[in-house]
VMD Tcl script that draws the C-alpha trace (Angstrom):
set ca {
  {8.25 -3.35 76.95}
  {11.61 -1.04 77.26}
  {12.01 1.93 75.21}
  {15.09 0.30 73.65}
  {13.14 -2.84 72.57}
  {10.23 -0.53 71.23}
  {12.56 1.43 69.07}
  {14.24 -1.85 67.90}
  {11.21 -3.26 66.98}
  {9.89 -0.28 65.02}
  {13.18 -0.11 63.29}
  {12.71 -3.63 61.87}
  {9.18 -2.94 60.90}
  {10.46 0.20 58.81}
  {13.01 -1.80 57.65}
  {10.64 -4.76 56.15}
  {8.26 -2.01 54.91}
  {10.88 -0.50 52.96}
  {12.04 -3.53 51.36}
  {8.53 -4.30 50.62}
  {8.14 -1.24 48.61}
  {11.33 -1.63 46.77}
  {10.17 -4.90 45.87}
  {7.04 -3.79 44.20}
  {8.85 -1.09 42.66}
  {11.34 -3.24 40.79}
  {8.61 -5.81 39.71}
  {6.45 -2.91 38.40}
  {9.61 -1.51 36.56}
  {10.48 -4.86 35.31}
  {6.87 -5.23 33.95}
  {7.48 -2.13 31.91}
  {11.00 -2.96 30.46}
  {10.75 -3.65 26.76}
  {11.66 -7.59 26.21}
  {11.94 -7.63 22.57}
  {8.54 -9.72 21.98}
  {5.42 -8.73 20.74}
  {2.94 -7.29 23.15}
  {0.18 -9.75 24.46}
  {-3.41 -9.39 23.48}
  {-6.47 -10.73 24.81}
  {-7.30 -13.21 22.14}
  {-3.91 -13.40 20.50}
  {-4.97 -11.62 17.22}
  {-2.07 -9.34 15.80}
  {-1.84 -7.18 12.42}
  {1.45 -6.44 11.44}
  {4.83 -7.79 10.67}
  {6.32 -10.17 13.20}
  {9.48 -9.52 14.39}
  {12.51 -11.32 12.54}
  {9.89 -12.05 9.52}
  {11.08 -10.80 6.10}
  {9.19 -8.84 3.84}
  {8.34 -11.40 1.59}
  {7.09 -14.09 3.87}
  {4.88 -11.08 5.46}
  {3.37 -10.16 2.04}
  {2.43 -13.93 1.49}
  {0.96 -14.46 4.90}
  {-1.21 -11.13 4.50}
  {-2.36 -12.23 1.18}
  {-3.33 -15.42 2.77}
  {-5.31 -13.85 5.40}
  {-7.57 -11.77 2.87}
  {-8.25 -14.88 0.98}
  {-9.14 -17.01 3.98}
  {-11.97 -14.30 4.99}
  {-15.66 -15.24 5.25}
  {-17.09 -13.18 2.21}
  {-20.55 -12.63 4.42}
  {-19.02 -10.82 7.28}
  {-17.03 -7.73 7.45}
  {-13.51 -7.62 8.91}
  {-10.74 -5.25 10.30}
  {-7.62 -5.03 8.03}
  {-4.19 -3.47 8.33}
  {-3.65 -1.43 4.66}
  {0.25 -0.48 4.33}
  {1.10 2.04 1.89}
  {4.00 1.75 -0.35}
  {5.87 4.42 1.49}
  {5.26 6.50 4.54}
  {2.55 9.24 3.77}
  {2.04 12.76 4.96}
  {-1.49 13.70 6.56}
  {-2.89 14.75 3.55}
  {-1.69 11.81 1.53}
  {-2.75 9.59 4.00}
  {-6.00 10.98 3.97}
  {-6.62 11.02 0.40}
  {-5.76 7.48 -0.07}
  {-8.20 6.69 3.11}
  {-11.11 8.35 1.13}
  {-10.04 6.42 -1.86}
  {-10.22 3.05 -0.19}
  {-13.98 4.00 0.14}
  {-14.52 1.86 3.22}
  {-17.07 2.14 6.10}
  {-14.53 2.86 8.95}
  {-11.17 3.98 9.36}
  {-10.34 3.03 12.69}
  {-6.55 4.05 13.28}
  {-3.61 5.36 11.70}
  {-0.20 3.41 11.88}
  {2.93 5.40 12.52}
  {6.32 4.18 12.05}
  {7.92 5.12 15.38}
  {4.69 5.41 17.57}
  {1.65 3.58 18.86}
  {-1.23 3.42 16.35}
  {-3.67 6.61 16.93}
  {-7.22 5.95 17.02}
  {-9.18 8.27 14.52}
  {-12.67 8.99 14.12}
  {-14.90 9.31 11.14}
  {-15.14 12.67 9.18}
  {-18.26 14.89 9.90}
  {-19.49 18.11 8.44}
  {-17.43 20.17 10.73}
  {-13.98 18.13 9.91}
  {-12.93 16.40 6.84}
  {-10.54 13.22 6.68}
  {-7.22 15.38 6.79}
  {-8.53 17.89 9.84}
  {-9.83 14.17 11.66}
  {-6.18 12.84 11.09}
  {-4.27 15.96 12.01}
  {-6.44 16.60 15.31}
  {-6.07 12.85 16.51}
  {-2.19 12.77 16.09}
  {-1.80 16.43 17.78}
  {-4.00 14.98 20.75}
  {-1.92 11.59 21.10}
  {0.91 12.06 23.63}
  {2.81 9.46 22.01}
  {2.89 10.81 18.36}
  {3.45 14.64 19.50}
  {7.31 14.12 18.79}
  {6.41 13.38 15.15}
  {4.51 16.66 14.56}
  {7.09 19.37 14.64}
  {5.93 19.29 10.79}
  {2.63 17.96 11.02}
  {2.44 17.61 7.12}
  {5.88 15.09 7.32}
  {4.01 12.61 9.94}
  {5.30 9.29 8.92}
  {1.84 7.53 8.45}
  {2.59 3.86 7.19}
  {-0.90 2.50 6.57}
  {-4.41 2.56 8.09}
  {-6.53 0.10 9.84}
  {-9.78 -0.33 8.59}
  {-13.09 -2.19 8.72}
  {-14.98 -3.07 5.90}
  {-16.78 -5.85 4.02}
  {-14.85 -8.73 2.84}
  {-15.57 -7.95 -0.56}
  {-14.01 -4.52 -0.45}
  {-10.97 -5.78 1.53}
  {-10.04 -7.92 -1.28}
  {-10.14 -5.50 -3.89}
  {-7.95 -2.90 -1.56}
  {-4.64 -4.40 -3.26}
  {-5.42 -2.96 -6.69}
  {-4.90 0.87 -5.23}
  {-1.54 1.97 -6.70}
  {-0.73 3.48 -3.16}
  {-1.28 0.44 -1.28}
  {1.73 -2.25 -0.72}
  {0.18 -4.98 1.63}
  {-3.40 -5.81 3.03}
  {-3.47 -8.22 6.09}
  {-6.89 -9.04 7.64}
  {-7.99 -10.46 10.78}
  {-10.68 -13.36 11.17}
  {-14.29 -11.89 10.91}
  {-14.99 -12.44 14.39}
  {-11.95 -10.39 15.80}
  {-12.99 -7.47 18.11}
  {-11.76 -3.88 18.11}
  {-9.66 -3.41 21.35}
  {-8.64 -7.22 21.42}
  {-6.06 -7.25 19.00}
  {-2.31 -5.69 18.67}
  {-1.00 -3.49 15.71}
  {2.59 -3.39 14.44}
  {3.77 -1.58 11.48}
  {5.24 -3.33 8.23}
  {8.96 -2.03 8.18}
  {10.45 -2.28 4.77}
  {14.06 -2.69 6.27}
  {14.92 -5.97 8.19}
  {16.95 -3.81 10.67}
  {14.02 -1.40 11.50}
  {11.62 -4.29 12.29}
  {12.99 -4.51 16.10}
  {13.25 -1.04 17.02}
  {9.92 -0.82 18.65}
  {6.91 -3.14 19.15}
  {3.29 -1.38 19.44}
  {0.96 -1.84 22.10}
  {-2.70 -3.31 21.48}
  {-4.82 -0.35 20.21}
  {-7.42 1.06 22.73}
  {-10.72 -0.08 22.15}
  {-13.34 2.17 20.45}
  {-16.84 1.36 19.20}
  {-16.72 -0.24 15.64}
  {-19.77 0.14 13.28}
}
mol new
graphics top color blue
foreach p $ca { graphics top sphere $p radius 0.5 }
foreach p [lrange $ca 0 end-1] q [lrange $ca 1 end] { graphics top cylinder $p $q radius 0.2 }
display resetview
């Protein structure tokens, strides 16, 4: 094969490789573009207000999920506060709920943040603050940590407990998942109070952590 033919073939190979790389890059980028739809989850379970759903409709739907729980089994539930809370306020309310597990805090402009339970070394407020500081998506909200807008918490608790949470003065809505829902296999979205805000950001599936 002549040098000219060899050079021509090499040119075509390089062009083909370049096109392939560009195609992969475009497909990857397209997969990351926000489409305005709810994020996919492994089993289809979701917590939170759906895109375009009115607050009144969400309130009715959330109440129905609680009344439909099996009273013999625990479940995950989204507890939404009447208004966004600071870290200190949210920690106080979480302790008042008296549930076995607070799995995540839900923010109004970021992904849910998984939180551990308090220990002898750190109380609930310290646990919340540390988890938010360590979460890359939440860090931009923490110029003033006390003002971090916490909309609610995701809990794991017995059904009888979940059914009483709405009596707390700081709780606006309680929405429960089916009793067989597993942590890490459902999506979480905040319950925006304003209809126009509901389209601002859709939140991804919460990362899995062991449940009690």
